[in-house]
C-alpha positions as a printed NumPy array, in Angstrom:
array([[  0.   ,   0.   ,   0.   ],
       [  1.408,   3.335,  -1.037],
       [  0.995,   6.756,   0.557],
       [ -1.093,   5.216,   3.315],
       [ -3.533,   6.992,   5.551],
       [ -4.461,   3.78 ,   7.242],
       [ -3.573,   0.174,   6.586],
       [ -6.241,  -2.449,   6.279],
       [ -6.44 ,  -4.418,   9.5  ],
       [ -5.719,  -8.099,   9.038],
       [ -6.812,  -9.627,  12.324],
       [-10.34 , -10.862,  11.721],
       [-11.496, -13.695,  14.036],
       [-13.777, -14.971,  11.295],
       [-11.126, -15.958,   8.78 ],
       [-11.83 , -19.122,   6.829],
       [ -8.958, -21.065,   8.398],
       [ -8.689, -20.842,  12.159],
       [ -5.28 , -22.501,  12.141],
       [ -3.664, -20.091,   9.728],
       [ -0.926, -18.01 ,  11.266],
       [ -0.262, -14.629,   9.729],
       [  3.192, -13.069,   9.833],
       [  2.932,  -9.837,  11.747],
       [  4.819,  -7.678,   9.313],
       [  4.666,  -3.916,   9.217],
       [  5.513,  -1.8  ,   6.197],
       [  7.677,   0.905,   7.719],
       [  8.493,   2.335,   4.317],
       [  5.024,   3.705,   3.667],
       [  4.792,   7.473,   3.304],
       [  1.99 ,   9.387,   4.968],
       [ -0.326,  11.467,   2.826],
       [  0.33 ,  15.159,   2.486],
       [ -2.757,  16.872,   3.875],
       [ -4.06 ,  20.284,   4.719],
       [ -3.989,  19.594,   8.445],
       [ -1.131,  17.298,   9.445],
       [ -1.827,  17.398,  13.181],
       [ -5.451,  16.316,  12.846],
       [ -4.479,  13.569,  10.448],
       [ -2.466,  11.811,  13.128],
       [ -5.765,  10.49 ,  14.537],
       [ -6.531,   8.604,  11.352],
       [ -3.124,   7.282,  10.316],
       [ -2.39 ,   3.773,  11.505],
       [  0.28 ,   1.206,  10.808],
       [ -1.301,  -2.19 ,  11.147],
       [  0.123,  -5.611,  10.314],
       [ -0.419,  -6.579,   6.688],
       [ -0.422, -10.134,   5.409],
       [  2.161, -10.629,   2.682],
       [  0.56 , -13.776,   1.213],
       [  0.407, -13.811,  -2.582],
       [ -2.404, -15.221,  -4.685],
       [ -2.583, -18.88 ,  -5.567],
       [ -3.731, -20.283,  -8.884],
       [ -7.49 , -20.91 ,  -8.797],
       [ -7.733, -21.075, -12.573],
       [ -8.151, -24.862, -12.372],
       [-11.609, -24.202, -10.888],
       [-12.806, -22.249, -13.925],
       [-14.013, -25.372, -15.754],
       [-15.838, -27.062, -12.886],
       [-19.478, -28.045, -13.554],
       [-21.729, -24.996, -13.566],
       [-24.403, -24.527, -10.894],
       [-27.986, -23.861, -11.895],
       [-28.704, -20.193, -12.711],
       [-31.967, -18.244, -12.665],
       [-32.343, -14.59 , -13.644],
       [-35.27 , -12.281, -12.871],
       [-35.268,  -8.813, -14.432],
       [-37.266,  -5.995, -12.87 ],
       [-37.603,  -2.336, -13.808],
       [-34.647,  -1.159, -11.744],
       [-32.861,  -4.347, -10.752],
       [-31.816,  -7.808, -11.887],
       [-31.882, -10.686,  -9.403],
       [-29.597, -13.668,  -9.965],
       [-29.782, -17.093,  -8.356],
       [-26.557, -19.083,  -8.673],
       [-26.95 , -22.5  ,  -7.103],
       [-28.71 , -21.717,  -3.841],
       [-27.414, -18.152,  -3.58 ],
       [-29.373, -15.035,  -4.546],
       [-27.916, -11.614,  -5.202],
       [-29.45 ,  -8.415,  -6.514],
       [-27.942,  -5.993,  -9.027],
       [-29.4  ,  -2.493,  -8.68 ],
       [-29.672,  -0.202, -11.699],
       [-27.708,   3.049, -11.424],
       [-28.859,   5.589, -13.983],
       [-25.949,   7.403, -15.563],
       [-25.311,  11.025, -14.762],
       [-22.847,  13.763, -13.959],
       [-21.538,  14.476, -10.48 ],
       [-18.72 ,  16.273,  -8.724],
       [-16.16 ,  13.663,  -7.706],
       [-13.744,  14.204,  -4.865],
       [-13.721,  16.402,  -1.782],
       [-16.646,  18.714,  -2.544],
       [-17.908,  21.522,  -0.362],
       [-20.89 ,  19.437,   0.754],
       [-18.817,  16.476,   1.87 ],
       [-15.964,  18.562,   3.237],
       [-17.822,  21.002,   5.441],
       [-18.184,  18.542,   8.329],
       [-14.93 ,  16.68 ,   7.749],
       [-12.192,  16.737,  10.337],
       [ -9.716,  15.523,   7.767],
       [ -9.253,  15.746,   4.02 ],
       [ -6.475,  14.316,   1.896],
       [ -4.64 ,  15.632,  -1.095],
       [ -5.587,  12.734,  -3.36 ],
       [ -9.28 ,  13.644,  -2.956],
       [ -8.613,  16.938,  -4.711],
       [ -9.327,  18.722,  -6.908],
       [-13.064,  18.111,  -6.951],
       [-13.978,  17.667, -10.609],
       [-16.953,  16.953, -12.843],
       [-17.355,  13.352, -13.967],
       [-19.941,  11.731, -16.204],
       [-20.656,   8.001, -15.917],
       [-22.89 ,   5.824, -18.068],
       [-25.632,   3.648, -16.587],
       [-24.616,   0.39 , -14.901],
       [-25.837,  -2.155, -12.36 ],
       [-24.16 ,  -2.627,  -8.985],
       [-24.708,  -5.327,  -6.372],
       [-26.658,  -4.212,  -3.304],
       [-24.052,  -5.892,  -1.074],
       [-20.532,  -7.226,  -1.15 ],
       [-19.953, -10.794,  -2.361],
       [-20.562, -13.209,   0.505],
       [-18.679, -16.37 ,   1.414],
       [-21.724, -18.376,   0.333],
       [-21.839, -16.799,  -3.129],
       [-18.104, -17.313,  -3.573],
       [-18.567, -20.983,  -2.686],
       [-21.485, -21.291,  -5.125],
       [-19.307, -19.96 ,  -7.946],
       [-16.158, -21.823,  -6.829],
       [-17.461, -25.083,  -5.215],
       [-13.949, -26.27 ,  -4.357],
       [-13.017, -23.058,  -2.533],
       [-11.535, -23.808,   0.892],
       [-13.987, -21.943,   3.112],
       [-14.836, -22.872,   6.685],
       [-18.2  , -21.393,   7.646],
       [-18.784, -20.226,  11.206],
       [-21.914, -21.428,  12.953],
       [-24.384, -18.58 ,  13.287],
       [-22.305, -16.349,  10.997],
       [-24.082, -16.529,   7.673],
       [-23.683, -13.951,   4.904],
       [-20.298, -12.654,   5.914],
       [-18.416, -10.784,   3.161],
       [-15.832, -12.909,   1.384],
       [-12.522, -11.421,   2.427],
       [ -8.857, -12.318,   2.098],
       [ -9.256, -12.118,  -1.673],
       [ -6.753, -10.323,  -3.863],
       [ -7.63 ,  -8.226,  -6.891],
       [ -6.345, -11.107,  -9.   ],
       [ -8.623, -13.557,  -7.149],
       [-11.569, -11.292,  -7.927],
       [-10.745, -11.385, -11.628],
       [-10.891, -15.194, -11.596],
       [-14.157, -15.179,  -9.661],
       [-15.707, -12.756, -12.141],
       [-14.395, -14.733, -15.107],
       [-16.125, -17.885, -13.875],
       [-19.3  , -16.001, -12.902],
       [-19.487, -14.612, -16.432],
       [-19.116, -18.119, -17.886],
       [-21.825, -19.447, -15.573],
       [-24.372, -16.696, -16.21 ],
       [-23.552, -15.447, -19.717],
       [-23.59 , -11.879, -18.363],
       [-20.671,  -9.437, -18.198],
       [-19.813,  -8.761, -14.562],
       [-16.741,  -6.775, -13.532],
       [-15.331,  -4.648, -10.73 ],
       [-16.53 ,  -1.044, -10.469],
       [-14.376,   1.796, -11.657],
       [-13.495,   4.226,  -8.901],
       [-15.817,   6.823, -10.46 ],
       [-18.705,   4.343, -10.599],
       [-18.069,   3.31 ,  -7.013],
       [-18.176,   6.9  ,  -5.706],
       [-21.195,   7.799,  -7.846],
       [-23.102,   4.807,  -6.436],
       [-21.949,   5.464,  -2.861],
       [-23.176,   9.054,  -3.129],
       [-26.593,   7.823,  -4.263],
       [-26.259,   8.378,  -8.005],
       [-28.83 ,  10.757,  -9.464],
       [-30.751,  10.509,  -6.157],
       [-27.833,  11.819,  -4.113],
       [-28.51 ,  14.043,  -1.118],
       [-24.805,  14.896,  -0.835],
       [-24.238,  12.974,   2.352],
       [-20.801,  12.536,   3.849],
       [-21.247,   8.758,   4.156],
       [-23.239,   6.355,   1.981],
       [-26.791,   7.394,   2.848],
       [-26.344,   9.651,   5.857],
       [-24.182,  12.163,   7.681],
       [-24.328,   9.923,  10.784],
       [-21.913,   7.081,  10.136],
       [-23.28 ,   4.682,  12.756],
       [-26.553,   4.281,  10.838],
       [-24.847,   2.774,   7.792],
       [-21.365,   1.549,   8.729],
       [-19.567,  -0.964,  10.928],
       [-16.38 ,   0.889,  11.823],
       [-13.772,   1.972,  14.351],
       [-13.104,  -1.16 ,  16.35 ],
       [-10.721,  -4.091,  16.327],
       [-12.794,  -5.844,  18.991],
       [-15.801,  -6.638,  16.778],
       [-15.42 ,  -8.961,  13.803],
       [-16.489,  -8.199,  10.277],
       [-20.27 ,  -8.282,  10.206],
       [-22.822, -10.042,   7.973],
       [-24.028,  -7.978,   5.023],
       [-27.309,  -6.021,   4.953],
       [-27.664,  -5.407,   8.677],
       [-27.645,  -1.59 ,   8.615],
       [-29.482,   1.05 ,   6.584],
       [-29.018,   1.528,   2.865],
       [-28.071,   4.605,   0.894],
       [-30.326,   6.467,  -1.551],
       [-30.027,   3.648,  -4.119],
       [-30.761,   0.82 ,  -1.704],
       [-27.114,  -0.259,  -1.426],
       [-25.839,  -1.75 ,   1.823],
       [-22.436,  -1.339,   3.452],
       [-20.901,   1.085,   0.955],
       [-19.431,   2.704,   4.056],
       [-17.576,   0.455,   6.486],
       [-17.433,  -3.295,   7.208],
       [-14.954,  -4.156,   4.412],
       [-13.069,  -2.179,   1.79 ],
       [-14.006,  -2.969,  -1.805],
       [-11.688,  -3.458,  -4.763],
       [-12.046,  -1.144,  -7.761],
       [-10.728,  -1.815, -11.242],
       [ -8.563,   1.34 , -11.357],
       [ -4.862,   1.651, -10.79 ],
       [ -4.152,   4.235,  -8.095],
       [ -2.37 ,   7.535,  -8.662],
       [ -2.252,  10.246,  -6.036],
       [ -2.579,  13.049,  -8.588],
       [ -5.085,  11.345, -10.903],
       [ -7.911,  13.782, -10.143],
       [ -5.87 ,  16.623, -11.602],
       [ -5.632,  14.747, -14.912],
       [ -8.832,  12.709, -14.987],
       [-10.971,  12.696, -18.128],
       [-14.557,  13.786, -17.588],
       [-16.342,  10.908, -19.318],
       [-16.223,   7.467, -17.674],
       [-12.721,   7.73 , -16.177],
       [-11.03 ,   4.38 , -15.662],
       [ -7.895,   5.414, -13.818],
       [ -4.264,   5.485, -14.975],
       [ -3.115,   3.049, -17.65 ],
       [ -0.801,   1.29 , -15.206],
       [  0.539,   1.47 , -11.704],
       [  1.689,  -0.513,  -8.697],
       [ -1.424,  -0.41 ,  -6.52 ],
       [ -5.154,  -0.799,  -7.094],
       [ -7.838,   1.438,  -5.592],
       [ -9.899,   0.192,  -2.657],
       [-12.857,   2.125,  -1.309],
       [-15.368,   2.33 ,   1.52 ],
       [-13.564,   1.794,   4.81 ],
       [-13.876,  -1.248,   7.051],
       [-14.877,  -2.38 ,  10.519],
       [-11.344,  -1.499,  11.595],
       [-11.392,   2.035,  10.114],
       [-12.077,   5.38 ,  11.711],
       [-15.29 ,   7.115,  10.717],
       [-13.389,   9.492,   8.447],
       [-12.073,   6.551,   6.428],
       [-15.668,   5.536,   5.653],
       [-16.435,   8.794,   3.819],
       [-17.698,   8.567,   0.232],
       [-14.643,  10.444,  -1.038],
       [-11.916,   8.602,   0.865],
       [ -9.346,   6.918,  -1.413],
       [ -7.121,   4.004,  -0.445],
       [ -4.835,   1.676,  -2.381],
       [ -3.386,  -1.826,  -2.099],
       [ -1.07 ,  -4.239,  -3.902],
       [ -3.373,  -6.277,  -6.197],
       [ -1.659,  -9.53 ,  -5.18 ],
       [ -2.271,  -9.116,  -1.451],
       [ -5.137, -10.724,   0.425],
       [ -6.339,  -8.975,   3.544],
       [ -9.15 ,  -9.677,   5.953],
       [-10.549,  -6.177,   5.56 ],
       [-10.969,  -6.215,   1.762],
       [-13.788,  -7.725,  -0.311],
       [-15.59 ,  -7.388,  -3.648],
       [-18.738,  -5.67 ,  -4.911],
       [-19.894,  -6.628,  -8.387],
       [-20.864,  -4.356, -11.242],
       [-22.86 ,  -5.552, -14.239],
       [-22.19 ,  -4.017, -17.619],
       [-25.273,  -2.158, -18.816],
       [-26.722,  -3.767, -21.986]])
């Protein structure tokens, strides 16, 4: 992770493998963000152990027998059933919005970061986005041989400890199973959806200015929580703020907003780190803001990072 404000906490008691021991390694070479208020930022910056495990090859699972699939299309959503797992893709009408640290989102912020500026106009086309992060159960339905140990009484937990590369394989198989074109969201799509799309009320967090209504955050004592337990945002999306960070398709660049195209930006052409968004159960409230940007090595798996699907609009 480069130019960190906060590292993703990798100490979740609900990991798939209780016997797995994680090397407690700390990246002391990370450089703190340059911000407008360095003293206040000290409250949000953390250096937390990061697992250095690299991805393994799951490509052998791509050709396993396909589970049964059902699809139900509604006016503003498409519901998929893969095996015994149901997930809902919510339609996000395209539009133009101001991306980054805007006056509305900044006025109550204690902290802002340089990579959230300048605020700039962005236009995104219509797309569908899942109303929750991918769960362990859905991952298992798509990859039946996945080594997942389910905790009794802990259904519908987000699938975590998945790298960006793992997500690509998952999506590749999901596309083969369903015949649809799923993918990760671009950073612009993610923020547009988190803000509520064309129904946005310019909240600081995804659906409210009071973080506790929509986000699990700010504790290392509580585990990652099941999806869909708190309130939604304006689009009916759960957990866009808090619980687990979510991978985006974009490479990360600190100064990208100064050079971003207006129409459907997709991030830099290359880079070292991928964008993650949303904050996690281990984050401060400020890290759960709609505009907060984070980044991570695409080959790393961490307990605080998951996946939210986007469906290409027909």
